[in-house]
Backbone as JSON Lines, residues from 0, in Angstrom:
{"i":0,"aa":"M","n":[-64.49,-5.58,-41.67],"ca":[-63.49,-5.19,-40.73],"c":[-62.62,-4.05,-41.24]}
{"i":1,"aa":"E","n":[-62.69,-3.78,-42.56],"ca":[-61.93,-2.65,-43.11],"c":[-62.35,-1.34,-42.44]}
{"i":2,"aa":"E","n":[-63.64,-1.21,-42.12],"ca":[-64.12,0.0,-41.43],"c":[-63.44,0.14,-40.07]}
{"i":3,"aa":"L","n":[-63.3,-0.95,-39.35],"ca":[-62.63,-0.93,-38.05],"c":[-61.2,-0.42,-38.2]}
{"i":4,"aa":"I","n":[-60.47,-0.98,-39.15],"ca":[-59.07,-0.59,-39.33],"c":[-58.98,0.88,-39.74]}
{"i":5,"aa":"Y","n":[-59.83,1.31,-40.66],"ca":[-59.84,2.72,-41.06],"c":[-60.09,3.62,-39.86]}
{"i":6,"aa":"N","n":[-61.07,3.27,-39.03],"ca":[-61.39,4.1,-37.87],"c":[-60.24,4.18,-36.87]}
{"i":7,"aa":"I","n":[-59.43,3.15,-36.79],"ca":[-58.28,3.18,-35.89],"c":[-57.18,4.09,-36.44]}
{"i":8,"aa":"I","n":[-56.89,3.97,-37.74],"ca":[-55.72,4.68,-38.28],"c":[-56.01,6.08,-38.79]}
{"i":9,"aa":"A","n":[-57.24,6.4,-39.13],"ca":[-57.55,7.71,-39.75],"c":[-57.81,8.79,-38.7]}
{"i":10,"aa":"T","n":[-56.83,9.01,-37.83],"ca":[-56.95,10.05,-36.81],"c":[-56.69,11.41,-37.45]}
{"i":11,"aa":"D","n":[-57.03,12.45,-36.73],"ca":[-56.78,13.81,-37.23],"c":[-55.29,14.03,-37.49]}
{"i":12,"aa":"E","n":[-54.45,13.52,-36.6],"ca":[-53.0,13.71,-36.76],"c":[-52.47,13.0,-37.99]}
{"i":13,"aa":"V","n":[-52.97,11.79,-38.25],"ca":[-52.54,11.07,-39.46],"c":[-53.05,11.79,-40.69]}
{"i":14,"aa":"K","n":[-54.31,12.24,-40.67],"ca":[-54.87,12.94,-41.82],"c":[-54.17,14.26,-42.11]}
{"i":15,"aa":"K","n":[-53.62,14.9,-41.08],"ca":[-52.85,16.13,-41.31],"c":[-51.64,15.84,-42.19]}
{"i":16,"aa":"R","n":[-51.14,14.63,-42.13],"ca":[-49.93,14.28,-42.88],"c":[-50.21,13.66,-44.25]}
{"i":17,"aa":"V","n":[-51.36,12.99,-44.4],"ca":[-51.65,12.33,-45.69],"c":[-52.96,12.78,-46.32]}
{"i":18,"aa":"G","n":[-53.69,13.65,-45.65],"ca":[-54.98,14.09,-46.18],"c":[-55.95,12.92,-46.25]}
{"i":19,"aa":"D","n":[-56.68,12.83,-47.33],"ca":[-57.63,11.74,-47.53],"c":[-57.01,10.54,-48.25]}
{"i":20,"aa":"N","n":[-55.7,10.53,-48.38],"ca":[-55.01,9.44,-49.09],"c":[-54.83,8.22,-48.2]}
{"i":21,"aa":"I","n":[-55.95,7.69,-47.71],"ca":[-55.96,6.46,-46.91],"c":[-56.9,5.5,-47.62]}
{"i":22,"aa":"Q","n":[-56.34,4.46,-48.21],"ca":[-57.1,3.57,-49.07],"c":[-57.01,2.11,-48.63]}
{"i":23,"aa":"P","n":[-58.11,1.35,-48.79],"ca":[-58.03,-0.09,-48.54],"c":[-57.35,-0.82,-49.7]}
{"i":24,"aa":"I","n":[-56.51,-1.73,-49.4],"ca":[-55.87,-2.7,-50.29],"c":[-54.88,-2.09,-51.29]}
{"i":25,"aa":"V","n":[-55.29,-1.13,-52.12],"ca":[-54.38,-0.58,-53.13],"c":[-54.74,0.89,-53.38]}
{"i":26,"aa":"A","n":[-53.71,1.7,-53.59],"ca":[-53.94,3.11,-53.93],"c":[-54.04,3.23,-55.45]}
{"i":27,"aa":"S","n":[-54.79,4.21,-55.91],"ca":[-54.91,4.41,-57.35],"c":[-53.58,4.88,-57.92]}
{"i":28,"aa":"A","n":[-53.37,4.63,-59.18],"ca":[-52.09,4.94,-59.83],"c":[-51.78,6.43,-59.82]}
{"i":29,"aa":"N","n":[-52.81,7.26,-59.76],"ca":[-52.58,8.71,-59.81],"c":[-52.53,9.35,-58.42]}
{"i":30,"aa":"T","n":[-52.32,8.57,-57.37],"ca":[-52.2,9.12,-56.02],"c":[-50.9,9.89,-55.89]}
{"i":31,"aa":"N","n":[-51.0,11.14,-55.46],"ca":[-49.83,11.99,-55.3],"c":[-49.52,12.21,-53.82]}
{"i":32,"aa":"G","n":[-48.26,12.45,-53.52],"ca":[-47.85,12.73,-52.15],"c":[-47.84,11.48,-51.3]}
{"i":33,"aa":"A","n":[-47.81,11.71,-49.99],"ca":[-47.81,10.59,-49.04],"c":[-49.18,9.93,-49.02]}
{"i":34,"aa":"Y","n":[-49.18,8.61,-48.86],"ca":[-50.45,7.89,-48.75],"c":[-50.3,6.65,-47.9]}
{"i":35,"aa":"I","n":[-51.45,6.13,-47.49],"ca":[-51.52,4.92,-46.67],"c":[-52.42,3.92,-47.35]}
{"i":36,"aa":"V","n":[-51.96,2.68,-47.39],"ca":[-52.77,1.57,-47.88],"c":[-52.87,0.57,-46.74]}
{"i":37,"aa":"Y","n":[-54.09,0.09,-46.47],"ca":[-54.28,-0.84,-45.36],"c":[-55.08,-2.04,-45.82]}
{"i":38,"aa":"S","n":[-54.9,-3.15,-45.11],"ca":[-55.67,-4.35,-45.44],"c":[-55.82,-5.23,-44.21]}
{"i":39,"aa":"V","n":[-56.88,-5.99,-44.21],"ca":[-57.1,-7.01,-43.19],"c":[-56.4,-8.26,-43.69]}
{"i":40,"aa":"T","n":[-55.52,-8.82,-42.86],"ca":[-54.75,-9.99,-43.28],"c":[-55.19,-11.28,-42.59]}
{"i":41,"aa":"G","n":[-56.1,-11.16,-41.63],"ca":[-56.6,-12.35,-40.95],"c":[-57.7,-11.99,-39.97]}
{"i":42,"aa":"E","n":[-58.51,-12.98,-39.67],"ca":[-59.6,-12.78,-38.72],"c":[-59.91,-14.11,-38.06]}
{"i":43,"aa":"E","n":[-60.05,-14.1,-36.74],"ca":[-60.33,-15.33,-36.01],"c":[-61.31,-15.03,-34.88]}
{"i":44,"aa":"D","n":[-62.31,-15.88,-34.75],"ca":[-63.29,-15.75,-33.67],"c":[-62.94,-16.7,-32.53]}
{"i":45,"aa":"E","n":[-63.08,-16.2,-31.31],"ca":[-62.98,-17.05,-30.12],"c":[-64.4,-17.3,-29.65]}
{"i":46,"aa":"T","n":[-64.74,-18.55,-29.41],"ca":[-66.11,-18.89,-29.05],"c":[-66.17,-19.64,-27.73]}
{"i":47,"aa":"T","n":[-67.33,-19.53,-27.12],"ca":[-67.67,-20.34,-25.94],"c":[-68.99,-21.01,-26.27]}
{"i":48,"aa":"K","n":[-69.57,-21.68,-25.29],"ca":[-70.87,-22.31,-25.51],"c":[-71.95,-21.28,-25.83]}
{"i":49,"aa":"D","n":[-71.69,-20.01,-25.46],"ca":[-72.66,-18.95,-25.72],"c":[-72.46,-18.28,-27.08]}
{"i":50,"aa":"G","n":[-71.45,-18.69,-27.82],"ca":[-71.21,-18.11,-29.14],"c":[-69.88,-17.35,-29.19]}
{"i":51,"aa":"I","n":[-69.77,-16.44,-30.15],"ca":[-68.55,-15.66,-30.33],"c":[-68.41,-14.66,-29.19]}
{"i":52,"aa":"T","n":[-67.26,-14.68,-28.53],"ca":[-67.01,-13.72,-27.44],"c":[-65.98,-12.67,-27.82]}
{"i":53,"aa":"T","n":[-65.05,-13.04,-28.67],"ca":[-63.98,-12.15,-29.07],"c":[-63.62,-12.43,-30.52]}
{"i":54,"aa":"T","n":[-63.32,-11.36,-31.26],"ca":[-62.8,-11.51,-32.61],"c":[-61.43,-10.85,-32.65]}
{"i":55,"aa":"I","n":[-60.47,-11.54,-33.24],"ca":[-59.13,-10.98,-33.41],"c":[-58.92,-10.71,-34.89]}
{"i":56,"aa":"V","n":[-58.64,-9.45,-35.2],"ca":[-58.43,-9.03,-36.58],"c":[-56.96,-8.64,-36.75]}
{"i":57,"aa":"D","n":[-56.3,-9.24,-37.72],"ca":[-54.92,-8.88,-38.06],"c":[-54.95,-7.93,-39.24]}
{"i":58,"aa":"A","n":[-54.13,-6.9,-39.17],"ca":[-54.13,-5.89,-40.24],"c":[-52.71,-5.47,-40.56]}
{"i":59,"aa":"E","n":[-52.55,-4.89,-41.74],"ca":[-51.28,-4.32,-42.15],"c":[-51.54,-2.95,-42.75]}
{"i":60,"aa":"V","n":[-50.69,-2.0,-42.38],"ca":[-50.78,-0.64,-42.88],"c":[-49.45,-0.32,-43.55]}
{"i":61,"aa":"N","n":[-49.5,0.18,-44.78],"ca":[-48.29,0.59,-45.48],"c":[-48.32,2.09,-45.71]}
{"i":62,"aa":"V","n":[-47.28,2.77,-45.24],"ca":[-47.11,4.2,-45.43],"c":[-46.13,4.37,-46.58]}
{"i":63,"aa":"V","n":[-46.5,5.16,-47.59],"ca":[-45.65,5.37,-48.76],"c":[-45.42,6.87,-48.92]}
{"i":64,"aa":"T","n":[-44.14,7.28,-48.94],"ca":[-43.8,8.71,-49.05],"c":[-42.54,8.89,-49.89]}
{"i":65,"aa":"D","n":[-42.27,10.16,-50.21],"ca":[-41.04,10.51,-50.92],"c":[-39.89,10.79,-49.94]}
{"i":66,"aa":"S","n":[-40.2,10.91,-48.66],"ca":[-39.22,11.35,-47.68],"c":[-39.17,10.4,-46.49]}
{"i":67,"aa":"V","n":[-37.97,10.02,-46.09],"ca":[-37.83,9.14,-44.94],"c":[-38.32,9.83,-43.67]}
{"i":68,"aa":"Q","n":[-38.09,11.14,-43.56],"ca":[-38.55,11.87,-42.38],"c":[-40.07,11.86,-42.29]}
{"i":69,"aa":"Q","n":[-40.73,12.04,-43.42],"ca":[-42.19,12.02,-43.44],"c":[-42.71,10.62,-43.11]}
{"i":70,"aa":"A","n":[-42.07,9.6,-43.63],"ca":[-42.47,8.22,-43.33],"c":[-42.38,7.94,-41.84]}
{"i":71,"aa":"I","n":[-41.3,8.39,-41.22],"ca":[-41.13,8.16,-39.79],"c":[-42.16,8.94,-38.98]}
{"i":72,"aa":"A","n":[-42.44,10.18,-39.38],"ca":[-43.44,10.99,-38.67],"c":[-44.82,10.35,-38.75]}
{"i":73,"aa":"I","n":[-45.19,9.83,-39.91],"ca":[-46.49,9.17,-40.06],"c":[-46.52,7.87,-39.26]}
{"i":74,"aa":"K","n":[-45.42,7.13,-39.29],"ca":[-45.32,5.89,-38.51],"c":[-45.56,6.17,-37.03]}
{"i":75,"aa":"I","n":[-44.97,7.23,-36.51],"ca":[-45.14,7.58,-35.1],"c":[-46.61,7.87,-34.8]}
{"i":76,"aa":"E","n":[-47.28,8.62,-35.67],"ca":[-48.7,8.94,-35.46],"c":[-49.57,7.68,-35.54]}
{"i":77,"aa":"L","n":[-49.24,6.78,-36.46],"ca":[-49.99,5.53,-36.56],"c":[-49.81,4.67,-35.31]}
{"i":78,"aa":"E","n":[-48.6,4.6,-34.8],"ca":[-48.37,3.81,-33.59],"c":[-49.15,4.39,-32.41]}
{"i":79,"aa":"K","n":[-49.23,5.71,-32.32],"ca":[-50.04,6.34,-31.27],"c":[-51.51,5.96,-31.43]}
{"i":80,"aa":"A","n":[-52.01,6.01,-32.67],"ca":[-53.41,5.69,-32.94],"c":[-53.72,4.24,-32.58]}
{"i":81,"aa":"I","n":[-52.8,3.34,-32.91],"ca":[-53.01,1.92,-32.61],"c":[-53.06,1.71,-31.1]}
{"i":82,"aa":"K","n":[-52.17,2.35,-30.36],"ca":[-52.16,2.21,-28.9],"c":[-53.42,2.77,-28.25]}
{"i":83,"aa":"K","n":[-53.99,3.82,-28.85],"ca":[-55.16,4.49,-28.26],"c":[-56.49,3.8,-28.58]}
{"i":84,"aa":"A","n":[-56.5,2.87,-29.51],"ca":[-57.76,2.24,-29.93],"c":[-58.44,1.57,-28.74]}
{"i":85,"aa":"R","n":[-59.69,1.97,-28.46],"ca":[-60.41,1.41,-27.31],"c":[-61.86,1.05,-27.61]}
{"i":86,"aa":"K","n":[-62.49,1.73,-28.56],"ca":[-63.92,1.49,-28.84],"c":[-64.17,1.43,-30.34]}
{"i":87,"aa":"W","n":[-65.13,0.6,-30.72],"ca":[-65.62,0.54,-32.09],"c":[-67.04,-0.01,-32.03]}
{"i":88,"aa":"Q","n":[-67.99,0.74,-32.56],"ca":[-69.41,0.34,-32.56],"c":[-69.85,-0.16,-31.19]}
{"i":89,"aa":"D","n":[-69.55,0.6,-30.15],"ca":[-69.91,0.28,-28.77],"c":[-69.27,-1.0,-28.24]}
{"i":90,"aa":"L","n":[-68.25,-1.5,-28.9],"ca":[-67.54,-2.68,-28.44],"c":[-66.16,-2.28,-27.95]}
{"i":91,"aa":"S","n":[-65.64,-3.01,-26.99],"ca":[-64.31,-2.75,-26.47],"c":[-63.28,-3.36,-27.41]}
{"i":92,"aa":"V","n":[-62.26,-2.59,-27.76],"ca":[-61.18,-3.1,-28.61],"c":[-59.83,-2.79,-27.98]}
{"i":93,"aa":"R","n":[-58.87,-3.62,-28.31],"ca":[-57.48,-3.41,-27.92],"c":[-56.63,-3.72,-29.14]}
{"i":94,"aa":"A","n":[-55.77,-2.79,-29.48],"ca":[-54.89,-3.0,-30.63],"c":[-53.45,-3.04,-30.16]}
{"i":95,"aa":"K","n":[-52.67,-3.89,-30.82],"ca":[-51.26,-4.05,-30.44],"c":[-50.43,-4.26,-31.71]}
{"i":96,"aa":"R","n":[-49.36,-3.48,-31.82],"ca":[-48.47,-3.65,-32.96],"c":[-47.77,-4.99,-32.85]}
{"i":97,"aa":"T","n":[-47.7,-5.72,-33.96],"ca":[-47.08,-7.03,-33.96],"c":[-45.83,-7.09,-34.84]}
{"i":98,"aa":"G","n":[-45.62,-6.06,-35.64],"ca":[-44.44,-6.06,-36.5],"c":[-44.26,-4.75,-37.22]}
{"i":99,"aa":"I","n":[-43.04,-4.5,-37.68],"ca":[-42.75,-3.28,-38.43],"c":[-41.59,-3.56,-39.38]}
{"i":100,"aa":"A","n":[-41.65,-2.96,-40.57],"ca":[-40.56,-3.09,-41.55],"c":[-40.46,-1.78,-42.31]}
{"i":101,"aa":"E","n":[-39.24,-1.41,-42.66],"ca":[-39.0,-0.2,-43.44],"c":[-38.22,-0.59,-44.68]}
{"i":102,"aa":"T","n":[-38.66,-0.1,-45.86],"ca":[-37.98,-0.41,-47.11],"c":[-37.97,0.82,-48.01]}
{"i":103,"aa":"Y","n":[-37.23,0.71,-49.09],"ca":[-37.17,1.74,-50.13],"c":[-37.38,1.04,-51.46]}
{"i":104,"aa":"S","n":[-38.4,1.47,-52.22],"ca":[-38.73,0.81,-53.47],"c":[-39.33,1.81,-54.44]}
{"i":105,"aa":"D","n":[-38.92,1.75,-55.7],"ca":[-39.46,2.64,-56.74],"c":[-39.42,4.11,-56.33]}
{"i":106,"aa":"D","n":[-38.29,4.53,-55.79],"ca":[-38.08,5.91,-55.34],"c":[-39.03,6.35,-54.24]}
{"i":107,"aa":"K","n":[-39.55,5.42,-53.46],"ca":[-40.46,5.72,-52.35],"c":[-39.97,5.02,-51.09]}
{"i":108,"aa":"F","n":[-40.19,5.68,-49.96],"ca":[-39.95,5.07,-48.66],"c":[-41.24,4.41,-48.22]}
{"i":109,"aa":"V","n":[-41.15,3.17,-47.76],"ca":[-42.33,2.42,-47.35],"c":[-42.11,1.91,-45.93]}
{"i":110,"aa":"V","n":[-43.07,2.2,-45.07],"ca":[-43.07,1.66,-43.71],"c":[-44.3,0.77,-43.59]}
{"i":111,"aa":"S","n":[-44.09,-0.49,-43.22],"ca":[-45.19,-1.43,-43.05],"c":[-45.35,-1.72,-41.56]}
{"i":112,"aa":"I","n":[-46.57,-1.55,-41.07],"ca":[-46.87,-1.82,-39.67],"c":[-47.94,-2.9,-39.63]}
{"i":113,"aa":"S","n":[-47.67,-3.98,-38.92],"ca":[-48.65,-5.03,-38.71],"c":[-49.19,-4.89,-37.29]}
{"i":114,"aa":"F","n":[-50.49,-5.12,-37.13],"ca":[-51.05,-5.07,-35.78],"c":[-52.26,-5.98,-35.68]}
{"i":115,"aa":"A","n":[-52.6,-6.32,-34.45],"ca":[-53.75,-7.17,-34.17],"c":[-54.73,-6.37,-33.32]}
{"i":116,"aa":"V","n":[-56.01,-6.53,-33.61],"ca":[-57.07,-5.86,-32.86],"c":[-57.95,-6.92,-32.24]}
{"i":117,"aa":"R","n":[-58.14,-6.86,-30.94],"ca":[-59.06,-7.75,-30.21],"c":[-60.36,-7.0,-30.02]}
{"i":118,"aa":"I","n":[-61.46,-7.56,-30.5],"ca":[-62.78,-6.98,-30.34],"c":[-63.51,-7.87,-29.32]}
{"i":119,"aa":"V","n":[-63.83,-7.31,-28.16],"ca":[-64.43,-8.08,-27.08],"c":[-65.92,-7.75,-26.97]}
{"i":120,"aa":"G","n":[-66.73,-8.78,-26.75],"ca":[-68.15,-8.56,-26.53],"c":[-69.0,-8.65,-27.76]}
{"i":121,"aa":"R","n":[-68.61,-9.43,-28.72],"ca":[-69.35,-9.56,-29.98],"c":[-70.61,-10.34,-29.79]}
């Protein structure tokens, strides 16, 4: 499911702001500039007598920057990307933000966005 989350968040607009610094789970210690770390935090299948009909994937994305303005700009682009998510591997998806938090730690601004993705037609 990491591929699904990457495909939702790695839009051209987000990449303009962080380049290729979009990593699953943890960024390397030598990552410079703004970066994004994402992870799948949960997964649940909905089933009927015919099998799995829908999968719900919970994810978290952390934006880490030196500037609060840059963090906010990236957050806005990520929220747009989450709202626009509609297809993945020929399956219908719907993504919805479920939470947001902003913090400052180790001289970095961190914005955490939680969201859920519904994959229909599995």
